[in-house]
PyMOL Python script that loads the backbone (N, CA, C, O; Angstrom):
from pymol import cmd

cmd.read_pdbstr("""\
ATOM      1  N   MET A   1     162.373 134.397  92.839  1.00  0.00           N
ATOM      2  CA  MET A   1     161.443 134.357  93.921  1.00  0.00           C
ATOM      3  C   MET A   1     162.144 133.854  95.171  1.00  0.00           C
ATOM      4  O   MET A   1     162.493 132.681  95.302  1.00  0.00           O
ATOM      5  N   ASN A   2     162.326 134.773  96.056  1.00  0.00           N
ATOM      6  CA  ASN A   2     163.039 134.425  97.279  1.00  0.00           C
ATOM      7  C   ASN A   2     162.242 134.729  98.528  1.00  0.00           C
ATOM      8  O   ASN A   2     162.548 134.209  99.600  1.00  0.00           O
ATOM      9  N   THR A   3     161.245 135.546  98.407  1.00  0.00           N
ATOM     10  CA  THR A   3     160.506 135.929  99.607  1.00  0.00           C
ATOM     11  C   THR A   3     159.113 135.308  99.610  1.00  0.00           C
ATOM     12  O   THR A   3     158.597 134.875  98.580  1.00  0.00           O
ATOM     13  N   THR A   4     158.533 135.280 100.789  1.00  0.00           N
ATOM     14  CA  THR A   4     157.166 134.772 100.920  1.00  0.00           C
ATOM     15  C   THR A   4     156.212 135.608 100.075  1.00  0.00           C
ATOM     16  O   THR A   4     155.312 135.062  99.435  1.00  0.00           O
ATOM     17  N   LYS A   5     156.399 136.922 100.065  1.00  0.00           N
ATOM     18  CA  LYS A   5     155.535 137.809  99.289  1.00  0.00           C
ATOM     19  C   LYS A   5     155.625 137.496  97.795  1.00  0.00           C
ATOM     20  O   LYS A   5     154.600 137.483  97.113  1.00  0.00           O
ATOM     21  N   GLU A   6     156.823 137.244  97.275  1.00  0.00           N
ATOM     22  CA  GLU A   6     156.989 136.899  95.862  1.00  0.00           C
ATOM     23  C   GLU A   6     156.312 135.569  95.528  1.00  0.00           C
ATOM     24  O   GLU A   6     155.655 135.442  94.495  1.00  0.00           O
ATOM     25  N   LEU A   7     156.475 134.598  96.393  1.00  0.00           N
ATOM     26  CA  LEU A   7     155.832 133.298  96.172  1.00  0.00           C
ATOM     27  C   LEU A   7     154.312 133.407  96.222  1.00  0.00           C
ATOM     28  O   LEU A   7     153.614 132.824  95.392  1.00  0.00           O
ATOM     29  N   GLU A   8     153.806 134.150  97.191  1.00  0.00           N
ATOM     30  CA  GLU A   8     152.359 134.339  97.288  1.00  0.00           C
ATOM     31  C   GLU A   8     151.825 135.067  96.057  1.00  0.00           C
ATOM     32  O   GLU A   8     150.740 134.751  95.568  1.00  0.00           O
ATOM     33  N   GLY A   9     152.578 136.034  95.561  1.00  0.00           N
ATOM     34  CA  GLY A   9     152.166 136.767  94.365  1.00  0.00           C
ATOM     35  C   GLY A   9     152.117 135.867  93.139  1.00  0.00           C
ATOM     36  O   GLY A   9     151.178 135.945  92.346  1.00  0.00           O
ATOM     37  N   ALA A  10     153.121 135.015  92.982  1.00  0.00           N
ATOM     38  CA  ALA A  10     153.142 134.092  91.850  1.00  0.00           C
ATOM     39  C   ALA A  10     152.002 133.085  91.940  1.00  0.00           C
ATOM     40  O   ALA A  10     151.374 132.768  90.930  1.00  0.00           O
ATOM     41  N   PHE A  11     151.731 132.584  93.136  1.00  0.00           N
ATOM     42  CA  PHE A  11     150.647 131.634  93.326  1.00  0.00           C
ATOM     43  C   PHE A  11     149.305 132.299  93.035  1.00  0.00           C
ATOM     44  O   PHE A  11     148.436 131.699  92.402  1.00  0.00           O
ATOM     45  N   SER A  12     149.139 133.514  93.488  1.00  0.00           N
ATOM     46  CA  SER A  12     147.905 134.255  93.242  1.00  0.00           C
ATOM     47  C   SER A  12     147.705 134.498  91.744  1.00  0.00           C
ATOM     48  O   SER A  12     146.597 134.346  91.229  1.00  0.00           O
ATOM     49  N   GLU A  13     148.781 134.875  91.047  1.00  0.00           N
ATOM     50  CA  GLU A  13     148.690 135.097  89.601  1.00  0.00           C
ATOM     51  C   GLU A  13     148.325 133.801  88.883  1.00  0.00           C
ATOM     52  O   GLU A  13     147.513 133.813  87.958  1.00  0.00           O
ATOM     53  N   TYR A  14     148.911 132.696  89.297  1.00  0.00           N
ATOM     54  CA  TYR A  14     148.590 131.408  88.678  1.00  0.00           C
ATOM     55  C   TYR A  14     147.114 131.067  88.882  1.00  0.00           C
ATOM     56  O   TYR A  14     146.445 130.634  87.944  1.00  0.00           O
ATOM     57  N   GLN A  15     146.607 131.255  90.089  1.00  0.00           N
ATOM     58  CA  GLN A  15     145.200 130.954  90.351  1.00  0.00           C
ATOM     59  C   GLN A  15     144.274 131.844  89.513  1.00  0.00           C
ATOM     60  O   GLN A  15     143.212 131.404  89.075  1.00  0.00           O
ATOM     61  N   ARG A  16     144.678 133.073  89.299  1.00  0.00           N
ATOM     62  CA  ARG A  16     143.854 134.031  88.569  1.00  0.00           C
ATOM     63  C   ARG A  16     143.917 133.822  87.062  1.00  0.00           C
ATOM     64  O   ARG A  16     142.887 133.898  86.393  1.00  0.00           O
ATOM     65  N   THR A  17     145.102 133.560  86.511  1.00  0.00           N
ATOM     66  CA  THR A  17     145.276 133.546  85.052  1.00  0.00           C
ATOM     67  C   THR A  17     145.752 132.220  84.485  1.00  0.00           C
ATOM     68  O   THR A  17     145.758 132.044  83.266  1.00  0.00           O
ATOM     69  N   ARG A  18     146.153 131.276  85.344  1.00  0.00           N
ATOM     70  CA  ARG A  18     146.772 130.026  84.877  1.00  0.00           C
ATOM     71  C   ARG A  18     147.970 130.339  83.974  1.00  0.00           C
ATOM     72  O   ARG A  18     148.262 129.597  83.036  1.00  0.00           O
ATOM     73  N   PHE A  19     148.661 131.449  84.271  1.00  0.00           N
ATOM     74  CA  PHE A  19     149.827 131.911  83.506  1.00  0.00           C
ATOM     75  C   PHE A  19     149.528 131.974  82.016  1.00  0.00           C
ATOM     76  O   PHE A  19     150.261 131.403  81.208  1.00  0.00           O
ATOM     77  N   GLY A  20     148.474 132.653  81.658  1.00  0.00           N
ATOM     78  CA  GLY A  20     148.131 132.826  80.256  1.00  0.00           C
ATOM     79  C   GLY A  20     146.844 132.132  79.882  1.00  0.00           C
ATOM     80  O   GLY A  20     146.238 132.448  78.858  1.00  0.00           O
ATOM     81  N   GLY A  21     146.430 131.209  80.686  1.00  0.00           N
ATOM     82  CA  GLY A  21     145.160 130.557  80.436  1.00  0.00           C
ATOM     83  C   GLY A  21     145.209 129.487  79.371  1.00  0.00           C
ATOM     84  O   GLY A  21     146.240 129.232  78.748  1.00  0.00           O
ATOM     85  N   TRP A  22     144.075 128.880  79.188  1.00  0.00           N
ATOM     86  CA  TRP A  22     143.887 127.822  78.204  1.00  0.00           C
ATOM     87  C   TRP A  22     143.051 128.436  77.099  1.00  0.00           C
ATOM     88  O   TRP A  22     141.890 128.769  77.339  1.00  0.00           O
ATOM     89  N   PRO A  23     143.596 128.603  75.881  1.00  0.00           N
ATOM     90  CA  PRO A  23     142.886 129.353  74.842  1.00  0.00           C
ATOM     91  C   PRO A  23     141.761 128.587  74.148  1.00  0.00           C
ATOM     92  O   PRO A  23     141.211 129.078  73.162  1.00  0.00           O
ATOM     93  N   PHE A  24     141.409 127.408  74.631  1.00  0.00           N
ATOM     94  CA  PHE A  24     140.409 126.591  73.965  1.00  0.00           C
ATOM     95  C   PHE A  24     139.102 126.613  74.738  1.00  0.00           C
ATOM     96  O   PHE A  24     139.088 126.936  75.926  1.00  0.00           O
ATOM     97  N   ASP A  25     138.006 126.273  74.076  1.00  0.00           N
ATOM     98  CA  ASP A  25     136.694 126.344  74.712  1.00  0.00           C
ATOM     99  C   ASP A  25     136.404 125.188  75.654  1.00  0.00           C
ATOM    100  O   ASP A  25     135.432 125.245  76.407  1.00  0.00           O
ATOM    101  N   ARG A  26     137.224 124.132  75.633  1.00  0.00           N
ATOM    102  CA  ARG A  26     137.033 122.990  76.530  1.00  0.00           C
ATOM    103  C   ARG A  26     138.290 122.787  77.362  1.00  0.00           C
ATOM    104  O   ARG A  26     139.388 123.157  76.947  1.00  0.00           O
ATOM    105  N   GLN A  27     138.122 122.198  78.535  1.00  0.00           N
ATOM    106  CA  GLN A  27     139.266 121.931  79.404  1.00  0.00           C
ATOM    107  C   GLN A  27     139.899 120.577  79.132  1.00  0.00           C
ATOM    108  O   GLN A  27     140.975 120.293  79.655  1.00  0.00           O
ATOM    109  N   GLY A  28     139.259 119.732  78.324  1.00  0.00           N
ATOM    110  CA  GLY A  28     139.738 118.380  78.066  1.00  0.00           C
ATOM    111  C   GLY A  28     140.943 118.355  77.139  1.00  0.00           C
ATOM    112  O   GLY A  28     141.357 119.391  76.617  1.00  0.00           O
ATOM    113  N   PRO A  29     141.502 117.170  76.937  1.00  0.00           N
ATOM    114  CA  PRO A  29     142.628 117.018  76.022  1.00  0.00           C
ATOM    115  C   PRO A  29     142.256 117.432  74.601  1.00  0.00           C
ATOM    116  O   PRO A  29     141.096 117.329  74.201  1.00  0.00           O
ATOM    117  N   VAL A  30     143.215 117.887  73.865  1.00  0.00           N
ATOM    118  CA  VAL A  30     142.976 118.320  72.494  1.00  0.00           C
ATOM    119  C   VAL A  30     142.753 117.118  71.582  1.00  0.00           C
ATOM    120  O   VAL A  30     141.948 117.197  70.654  1.00  0.00           O
ATOM    121  N   HIS A  31     143.437 116.026  71.821  1.00  0.00           N
ATOM    122  CA  HIS A  31     143.344 114.836  70.986  1.00  0.00           C
ATOM    123  C   HIS A  31     142.758 113.669  71.774  1.00  0.00           C
ATOM    124  O   HIS A  31     142.909 113.583  72.993  1.00  0.00           O
ATOM    125  N   ALA A  32     142.095 112.787  71.063  1.00  0.00           N
ATOM    126  CA  ALA A  32     141.510 111.611  71.708  1.00  0.00           C
ATOM    127  C   ALA A  32     142.610 110.741  72.310  1.00  0.00           C
ATOM    128  O   ALA A  32     143.705 110.637  71.757  1.00  0.00           O
ATOM    129  N   ARG A  33     142.308 110.119  73.441  1.00  0.00           N
ATOM    130  CA  ARG A  33     143.302 109.283  74.127  1.00  0.00           C
ATOM    131  C   ARG A  33     143.746 108.105  73.269  1.00  0.00           C
ATOM    132  O   ARG A  33     144.903 107.691  73.341  1.00  0.00           O
ATOM    133  N   ASP A  34     142.840 107.559  72.459  1.00  0.00           N
ATOM    134  CA  ASP A  34     143.186 106.377  71.664  1.00  0.00           C
ATOM    135  C   ASP A  34     143.929 106.719  70.378  1.00  0.00           C
ATOM    136  O   ASP A  34     144.261 105.820  69.605  1.00  0.00           O
ATOM    137  N   ARG A  35     144.191 107.980  70.140  1.00  0.00           N
ATOM    138  CA  ARG A  35     144.898 108.375  68.917  1.00  0.00           C
ATOM    139  C   ARG A  35     146.353 107.903  68.931  1.00  0.00           C
ATOM    140  O   ARG A  35     146.905 107.596  67.874  1.00  0.00           O
ATOM    141  N   GLY A  36     146.962 107.841  70.062  1.00  0.00           N
ATOM    142  CA  GLY A  36     148.361 107.440  70.152  1.00  0.00           C
ATOM    143  C   GLY A  36     149.305 108.605  69.919  1.00  0.00           C
ATOM    144  O   GLY A  36     148.883 109.744  69.725  1.00  0.00           O
ATOM    145  N   ARG A  37     150.584 108.294  69.943  1.00  0.00           N
ATOM    146  CA  ARG A  37     151.606 109.323  69.774  1.00  0.00           C
ATOM    147  C   ARG A  37     151.722 109.711  68.316  1.00  0.00           C
ATOM    148  O   ARG A  37     151.586 108.868  67.429  1.00  0.00           O
ATOM    149  N   PHE A  38     151.976 110.999  68.065  1.00  0.00           N
ATOM    150  CA  PHE A  38     152.166 111.468  66.702  1.00  0.00           C
ATOM    151  C   PHE A  38     152.921 112.788  66.731  1.00  0.00           C
ATOM    152  O   PHE A  38     153.036 113.439  67.770  1.00  0.00           O
ATOM    153  N   ALA A  39     153.428 113.160  65.575  1.00  0.00           N
ATOM    154  CA  ALA A  39     154.084 114.453  65.409  1.00  0.00           C
ATOM    155  C   ALA A  39     153.512 115.092  64.157  1.00  0.00           C
ATOM    156  O   ALA A  39     153.429 114.454  63.108  1.00  0.00           O
ATOM    157  N   SER A  40     153.122 116.344  64.269  1.00  0.00           N
ATOM    158  CA  SER A  40     152.585 117.100  63.147  1.00  0.00           C
ATOM    159  C   SER A  40     153.574 118.211  62.833  1.00  0.00           C
ATOM    160  O   SER A  40     153.900 119.010  63.711  1.00  0.00           O
ATOM    161  N   TYR A  41     154.056 118.275  61.604  1.00  0.00           N
ATOM    162  CA  TYR A  41     155.086 119.222  61.216  1.00  0.00           C
ATOM    163  C   TYR A  41     154.494 120.392  60.435  1.00  0.00           C
ATOM    164  O   TYR A  41     153.431 120.248  59.833  1.00  0.00           O
ATOM    165  N   PRO A  42     155.161 121.545  60.433  1.00  0.00           N
ATOM    166  CA  PRO A  42     154.643 122.722  59.728  1.00  0.00           C
ATOM    167  C   PRO A  42     154.426 122.497  58.230  1.00  0.00           C
ATOM    168  O   PRO A  42     153.572 123.147  57.628  1.00  0.00           O
ATOM    169  N   ASP A  43     155.184 121.594  57.629  1.00  0.00           N
ATOM    170  CA  ASP A  43     155.012 121.354  56.185  1.00  0.00           C
ATOM    171  C   ASP A  43     153.841 120.413  55.891  1.00  0.00           C
ATOM    172  O   ASP A  43     153.603 120.069  54.733  1.00  0.00           O
ATOM    173  N   GLY A  44     153.105 119.994  56.931  1.00  0.00           N
ATOM    174  CA  GLY A  44     151.927 119.153  56.743  1.00  0.00           C
ATOM    175  C   GLY A  44     152.165 117.682  56.972  1.00  0.00           C
ATOM    176  O   GLY A  44     151.206 116.911  57.009  1.00  0.00           O
ATOM    177  N   ARG A  45     153.422 117.257  57.129  1.00  0.00           N
ATOM    178  CA  ARG A  45     153.693 115.839  57.368  1.00  0.00           C
ATOM    179  C   ARG A  45     153.150 115.424  58.713  1.00  0.00           C
ATOM    180  O   ARG A  45     153.168 116.195  59.672  1.00  0.00           O
ATOM    181  N   LEU A  46     152.663 114.189  58.775  1.00  0.00           N
ATOM    182  CA  LEU A  46     152.182 113.626  60.017  1.00  0.00           C
ATOM    183  C   LEU A  46     152.916 112.320  60.241  1.00  0.00           C
ATOM    184  O   LEU A  46     152.860 111.421  59.402  1.00  0.00           O
ATOM    185  N   GLU A  47     153.603 112.210  61.367  1.00  0.00           N
ATOM    186  CA  GLU A  47     154.367 111.009  61.703  1.00  0.00           C
ATOM    187  C   GLU A  47     153.692 110.329  62.883  1.00  0.00           C
ATOM    188  O   GLU A  47     153.459 110.951  63.920  1.00  0.00           O
ATOM    189  N   THR A  48     153.380 109.054  62.720  1.00  0.00           N
ATOM    190  CA  THR A  48     152.749 108.310  63.803  1.00  0.00           C
ATOM    191  C   THR A  48     153.722 107.275  64.340  1.00  0.00           C
ATOM    192  O   THR A  48     154.602 106.799  63.623  1.00  0.00           O
ATOM    193  N   GLY A  49     153.555 106.934  65.603  1.00  0.00           N
ATOM    194  CA  GLY A  49     154.429 105.948  66.232  1.00  0.00           C
ATOM    195  C   GLY A  49     153.953 104.542  65.964  1.00  0.00           C
ATOM    196  O   GLY A  49     152.810 104.318  65.565  1.00  0.00           O
ATOM    197  N   GLY A  50     154.844 103.599  66.189  1.00  0.00           N
ATOM    198  CA  GLY A  50     154.463 102.197  66.128  1.00  0.00           C
ATOM    199  C   GLY A  50     154.743 101.582  64.837  1.00  0.00           C
ATOM    200  O   GLY A  50     154.471 100.397  64.645  1.00  0.00           O
TER     201      GLY A  50
END
""", "prot")
cmd.dss("prot")
cmd.show_as("cartoon", "prot")
cmd.util.cbc("prot")
cmd.orient("prot")
């Protein structure tokens, strides 16, 4: 992106689609704020911090 037209086009696309959108029914965070840091692995393990 080097031109004003390219930048305006990218900004317009972002406003229209949010670059793919948010696939969930709510705009809020997926996890509760008090949950803390964690990692969920494909094999089902859950690692929590602290």
